[in-house]
C-alpha positions in Angstrom: 132.4 162.2 104.2 130.7 160.9 101.2 130.4 157.1 100.5 131.7 156.1 97.2 129.6 154.5 94.5 131.8 151.4 94.6 130.7 150.7 98.2 127.0 151.5 97.7 126.4 149.4 94.6 127.5 146.0 96.2 125.6 146.9 99.3 122.5 147.6 97.3 122.9 144.3 95.3 123.4 142.4 98.6 120.1 143.7 100.0 118.2 143.1 96.8 119.4 139.5 96.5 118.7 138.8 100.1 115.0 139.6 99.7 114.7 137.3 96.7 111.6 135.1 96.4 114.1 132.1 96.2 114.9 132.6 99.8 111.3 132.4 101.0 110.5 129.1 102.7 108.0 126.8 100.9 105.3 125.9 103.3 103.5 122.6 102.5 100.5 121.7 104.6 99.9 118.0 105.1 96.9 116.7 103.3 94.9 114.3 105.5 94.0 110.9 104.1 90.3 110.7 103.4 87.9 107.8 103.4 87.6 106.2 100.0 84.3 105.0 98.4 84.2 101.3 97.7 82.9 99.7 94.5 82.9 96.2 92.9 82.6 95.3 89.3 82.0 91.6 88.5 82.4 89.9 85.1 80.6 86.6 84.8 81.8 84.3 81.9 81.8 80.8 80.6 85.3 79.3 80.9 84.7 76.8 78.1 83.4 79.1 75.4 85.1 82.3 76.7 81.8 84.2 76.2 80.2 86.2 79.0 76.9 85.3 80.7 74.1 87.8 80.4 71.3 88.1 83.0 73.2 86.3 85.7 72.0 87.4 89.1 74.6 88.8 91.6 73.8 89.9 95.1 75.6 91.0 98.2 75.3 88.2 100.8 77.3 89.6 103.7 80.4 91.6 104.6 83.0 91.7 107.3 83.9 95.4 107.7 86.8 96.3 109.9 85.8 99.9 110.7 82.5 98.8 112.3 83.6 95.4 113.5 80.5 94.1 111.8 80.1 90.7 110.2 76.7 91.5 108.7 74.3 89.6 106.6 72.4 91.6 104.0 68.7 92.0 105.1 67.8 92.0 101.4 68.2 88.4 100.1 66.2 89.1 97.0 68.1 92.2 95.9 69.7 90.9 92.7 71.7 92.8 90.1 71.8 91.3 86.7 74.8 91.1 84.3 74.5 93.1 81.2 75.3 92.1 77.6 79.0 92.3 78.5 78.6 90.0 81.4 79.2 92.9 83.9 77.5 93.8 87.1 78.6 97.0 88.9 78.0 97.7 92.6 78.5 101.4 93.1 79.4 102.8 96.6 75.7 103.7 97.1 74.6 100.1 96.3 77.1 98.7 98.8 75.8 101.2 101.4 72.2 100.2 100.6 73.0 96.5 101.1 73.3 97.4 104.8 76.2 95.0 105.5 78.1 97.3 108.0 80.0 99.8 105.9 80.7 103.3 107.2 78.9 105.8 105.0 80.1 109.2 104.0 77.9 112.4 103.6 76.9 111.2 100.1 75.5 107.9 101.3 78.5 106.0 99.8 80.1 102.9 101.5 83.7 103.8 102.4 86.8 102.3 103.9 88.8 104.5 106.3 92.5 105.4 105.9 93.3 104.3 109.5 94.7 100.9 110.2 91.6 100.0 112.3 89.1 100.6 109.5 90.8 100.2 106.1 89.6 96.7 105.1 86.5 94.8 104.2 85.6 91.4 102.9 82.4 91.2 100.8 80.8 87.9 99.9 78.8 87.9 96.7 76.5 85.2 95.4 76.1 84.6 91.6 73.2 82.6 90.3 70.7 82.1 87.5 68.1 79.4 86.7 69.8 76.2 85.7 73.0 77.0 87.5 74.3 76.2 90.9 74.8 79.3 93.1 78.4 80.3 93.5 79.8 82.5 96.3 82.9 84.6 95.8 84.9 86.7 98.3 85.9 90.2 97.4 88.6 91.8 99.4 88.6 95.6 99.6 91.0 97.9 101.4 91.9 101.6 101.4 94.7 101.2 98.8 92.3 99.3 96.5 88.8 100.5 97.3 87.5 99.8 93.8 88.0 96.3 92.4 87.2 94.2 89.3 86.8 90.4 89.6 86.1 87.9 86.9 84.2 84.8 87.8 83.9 81.6 85.7 80.5 80.0 85.8 79.7 76.6 84.0 
């Protein structure tokens, strides 16, 4: 007995369609959340004129870091960063790690916040000062969802 062509063709198409790449399952591997480097950019300006202040000193005073449970004062009270011609001071992740205020550091020496709920927040206190001005302290909140932040501070 010889099978007819009308039976073999649908069988062949059924087998060909069954092994289609559309039927292959898509495997998605979960990507773990990684620690994020923290950074702070500060703008110092005069609220009356609207102009920015150049050469204003900004330093890290202390930080409360959830991951380490540390409320740490900076051992470098004279480590000032000065605002540029745009009134800006930038604390890179390496600068915040160097300030030695309790941040966890990654392999690159950067201060980081962790993705876990027990280590995802930090509060950094900065001091802003220049000769002829009263010192001003500001609190900067960092967390894993906003590890880099920009603040604008009015100084009269």
